[in-house]
C-alpha positions as CSV (number, residue, x, y, z in Angstrom):
1,M,-150.2,2.4,7.6
2,K,-150.6,2.6,11.2
3,N,-149.5,-0.7,12.3
4,W,-146.7,-0.5,9.4
5,R,-145.5,3.0,11.8
6,N,-146.1,1.4,15.1
7,N,-143.9,-1.9,14.3
8,K,-140.9,0.5,12.6
9,S,-140.7,2.3,15.7
10,T,-140.2,-1.3,17.4
11,D,-137.8,-2.2,15.3
12,S,-135.8,1.1,15.2
13,K,-136.0,1.1,19.1
14,S,-134.7,-2.5,19.1
15,N,-131.3,-1.6,16.8
16,S,-131.0,1.1,18.7
17,D,-131.1,-0.4,22.0
18,S,-128.7,-2.9,20.5
19,W,-125.3,-1.6,21.3
20,L,-126.5,-1.5,24.8
21,L,-125.7,-5.2,25.1
22,T,-122.0,-5.4,23.6
23,Y,-121.1,-2.6,25.4
24,G,-122.0,-4.1,28.8
25,D,-120.5,-7.0,28.0
26,M,-117.5,-5.3,27.0
27,M,-117.6,-3.4,30.3
28,T,-117.6,-6.6,32.0
29,L,-114.7,-7.9,30.5
30,L,-112.6,-5.2,31.3
31,L,-113.6,-5.5,35.1
32,C,-112.2,-9.2,34.8
33,F,-109.0,-8.3,33.0
34,F,-108.6,-5.3,35.6
35,V,-108.9,-7.7,38.5
36,L,-106.8,-10.1,37.1
37,L,-104.4,-7.5,36.7
38,H,-104.8,-6.5,40.4
39,S,-104.0,-9.7,42.2
40,F,-101.6,-10.6,39.7
41,S,-99.6,-7.7,40.8
42,V,-100.5,-8.0,44.6
43,M,-98.9,-11.8,44.6
44,D,-95.7,-10.3,42.4
45,I,-95.4,-7.7,45.7
46,E,-95.5,-10.0,48.0
47,K,-93.1,-12.9,46.6
48,F,-90.6,-9.4,45.7
49,H,-91.0,-8.4,49.2
50,A,-90.0,-11.6,50.5
51,V,-86.9,-12.1,49.2
52,I,-85.5,-8.6,49.3
53,S,-86.0,-8.9,52.6
54,S,-84.4,-12.1,52.7
55,F,-81.4,-10.2,51.1
56,Q,-81.1,-7.1,53.5
57,H,-81.3,-8.9,56.9
58,S,-78.6,-11.5,57.8
59,L,-80.5,-12.9,60.7
60,G,-83.4,-13.0,59.0
61,I,-85.3,-10.5,61.0
62,M,-87.5,-8.0,59.3
63,D,-88.2,-4.3,59.6
64,G,-91.0,-4.1,62.2
65,G,-90.4,-7.2,64.1
66,K,-91.3,-9.7,61.5
67,T,-89.1,-12.6,61.0
68,L,-88.5,-14.2,57.7
69,S,-88.5,-18.1,58.4
70,P,-86.0,-20.2,56.1
71,Q,-88.8,-21.8,54.9
72,E,-90.0,-18.4,53.5
73,M,-86.6,-17.4,51.9
74,I,-86.2,-20.6,50.3
75,S,-90.2,-21.0,48.9
76,G,-90.0,-16.9,48.0
77,N,-87.3,-17.1,45.1
78,E,-88.2,-18.3,41.5
79,F,-85.3,-20.0,41.4
80,L,-85.1,-21.9,43.9
81,D,-88.9,-23.2,43.9
82,E,-87.6,-24.7,39.8
83,M,-85.1,-26.8,41.4
84,D,-84.8,-30.5,42.5
85,T,-86.1,-31.2,45.6
86,E,-83.7,-32.5,47.1
87,D,-81.6,-29.6,46.3
88,G,-84.0,-27.3,47.3
89,S,-84.3,-29.3,50.7
90,A,-80.8,-29.2,51.2
91,L,-80.2,-25.3,50.8
92,H,-83.1,-25.1,53.2
93,A,-81.3,-27.2,55.7
94,V,-77.7,-25.6,55.8
95,Y,-79.4,-22.4,55.6
96,A,-81.5,-23.1,59.3
97,E,-78.4,-24.6,60.7
98,F,-76.5,-21.8,59.5
99,L,-79.0,-19.3,61.3
100,E,-79.6,-21.2,64.1
101,F,-75.7,-21.7,65.0
102,I,-74.8,-17.5,64.7
103,E,-77.9,-17.2,66.4
104,Q,-76.5,-18.7,69.5
105,Q,-73.0,-17.4,69.0
106,E,-74.4,-13.6,68.4
107,I,-72.3,-13.1,65.3
108,E,-72.7,-10.4,63.3
109,D,-71.8,-9.2,60.1
110,I,-72.7,-12.7,58.2
111,T,-75.5,-12.4,55.7
112,F,-77.7,-14.9,53.6
113,R,-78.8,-13.8,50.3
114,I,-80.6,-16.4,47.4
115,D,-79.5,-15.5,44.0
116,E,-79.8,-17.0,40.9
117,R,-77.0,-19.1,41.9
118,G,-78.5,-20.7,45.0
119,L,-77.4,-20.1,48.4
120,V,-74.6,-17.3,49.4
121,I,-73.5,-16.5,52.6
122,S,-71.0,-13.7,53.2
123,F,-68.7,-13.1,55.5
124,A,-67.3,-9.7,55.8
125,D,-63.2,-9.8,55.0
126,D,-62.1,-9.3,58.9
127,F,-63.6,-12.3,60.1
128,F,-60.5,-13.6,58.6
129,F,-58.2,-10.8,56.6
130,D,-56.2,-8.2,58.1
131,I,-56.8,-5.3,55.5
132,G,-54.6,-5.9,52.3
133,S,-53.7,-9.4,53.4
134,S,-54.7,-12.4,52.0
135,K,-53.5,-14.3,55.1
136,L,-56.2,-16.1,57.6
137,N,-56.5,-15.2,60.5
138,T,-56.7,-18.1,63.3
139,E,-58.6,-15.9,65.6
140,D,-62.5,-16.5,63.9
141,L,-61.6,-20.0,61.9
142,Y,-63.7,-21.5,64.2
143,I,-67.0,-19.7,61.9
144,L,-64.9,-21.6,58.9
145,D,-65.1,-24.7,60.7
146,R,-68.7,-24.6,61.2
147,T,-69.5,-23.8,57.9
148,A,-67.0,-26.9,56.4
149,K,-69.5,-29.4,59.1
150,F,-72.6,-28.0,57.0
151,I,-71.2,-28.0,53.1
152,K,-70.3,-31.1,54.0
153,E,-73.8,-32.8,54.8
154,I,-74.8,-32.1,51.0
155,N,-73.0,-32.9,47.7
156,N,-74.0,-29.2,46.3
157,R,-70.8,-27.6,44.4
158,I,-69.5,-24.5,46.4
159,R,-67.8,-21.5,44.7
160,V,-65.3,-19.7,47.6
161,E,-65.7,-15.8,46.1
162,G,-63.2,-12.8,47.0
163,H,-64.2,-9.5,46.8
164,T,-62.4,-6.4,47.5
165,C,-63.5,-2.7,47.8
166,G,-62.5,0.1,44.9
167,W,-59.6,1.4,47.1
168,P,-56.8,0.5,44.6
169,I,-53.9,-1.4,46.1
170,E,-50.5,-1.7,44.3
171,T,-47.4,-3.9,46.4
172,E,-45.1,-6.9,45.9
173,R,-47.2,-9.1,46.6
174,Y,-50.8,-7.5,45.3
175,P,-49.9,-5.8,42.3
176,S,-54.3,-5.0,42.1
177,N,-57.2,-6.3,43.8
178,W,-57.5,-8.7,41.4
179,E,-54.2,-10.7,43.0
180,L,-55.8,-9.8,46.2
181,S,-59.4,-11.3,46.1
182,V,-58.1,-14.3,44.2
183,L,-55.5,-15.1,46.9
184,R,-58.3,-14.4,49.9
185,A,-60.7,-16.8,47.8
186,A,-57.9,-19.7,47.5
187,N,-56.9,-19.5,51.0
188,V,-60.3,-19.8,52.4
189,T,-60.8,-22.5,49.8
190,R,-57.4,-24.5,50.8
191,Y,-58.7,-24.3,54.1
192,L,-62.3,-26.3,53.9
193,I,-60.1,-29.3,51.4
194,E,-56.5,-29.8,53.8
195,E,-58.0,-28.8,57.1
196,R,-61.8,-29.8,57.0
197,G,-61.5,-32.3,54.8
198,V,-64.1,-30.6,52.1
199,R,-64.2,-32.8,48.6
200,P,-61.6,-30.9,46.2
201,E,-63.7,-32.0,43.3
202,R,-66.6,-30.1,45.0
203,M,-64.8,-26.7,45.8
204,E,-64.3,-23.7,43.3
205,A,-62.3,-20.4,44.2
206,S,-62.7,-17.3,42.2
207,G,-61.4,-13.5,42.6
208,M,-63.9,-10.6,42.0
209,S,-61.6,-8.0,42.9
210,K,-63.5,-4.4,43.0
211,Y,-66.0,-5.7,40.4
212,K,-69.2,-7.2,42.3
213,P,-70.2,-4.5,45.0
214,L,-72.9,-4.3,47.4
215,N,-72.4,-0.4,47.8
216,G,-71.0,2.6,46.7
217,N,-67.4,2.8,47.9
218,E,-68.0,6.8,48.9
219,T,-68.0,5.9,53.3
220,E,-65.9,3.3,55.0
221,K,-69.1,1.9,56.3
222,D,-69.9,1.0,52.4
223,R,-66.3,-0.1,51.6
224,A,-66.4,-2.7,54.7
225,R,-69.3,-4.0,52.9
226,N,-67.7,-4.3,49.8
227,R,-64.5,-5.8,51.3
228,R,-66.2,-9.8,51.9
229,V,-65.8,-13.5,51.1
230,E,-68.9,-15.4,50.1
231,I,-68.9,-18.8,49.8
232,V,-71.9,-19.7,47.5
233,I,-74.0,-23.1,47.5
234,L,-74.4,-23.5,44.1
235,G,-78.0,-24.9,43.3
236,N,-76.3,-27.5,41.0
């Protein structure tokens, strides 16, 4: 009888402790799971900051004095990472050359960003137009000339987009912001084709009116940013 009770006690203790093994395994798996989640979140945040910083600063200069290189800008975007190597390299080359040009010329109010379409070069509208006009100014056309040189070196399609601020316009020539934005895009496109020899089959012109703002329209500074011409080097 004594031996039976001792065996029963041992078996009971063994059964009562077996849950600890399952509990320990579960804790180990949970620990691994949270470590993986943390590592994924760190990678996503780094990529997010690289892309957002490239949107915010025109000359590749980030807050704190850190420079965002062309390679970081291109590789930090998932869309371009998935593009053909030839297309990605072409956009990288154009970005690097144009960045060098505007730094040498000390040109402000030209910004770069990457989106799902490709590389977007954004020019403040007063580079090329007076307020409320679609007639190209001759003073700063050297910027368009240099832009043409860069885009002629690649085979990507090019879209020129005109954007206005939210202030309404209603004149005989421009009944609304639609006409103004379309004519601005068309005149830049015609100049690149007729004066700079960009192949017309590569070109598109689009007017966006006031419906693709970068900022609100409450202040003149915000409205000035919304009034722009964007040359989009499409990712094909």
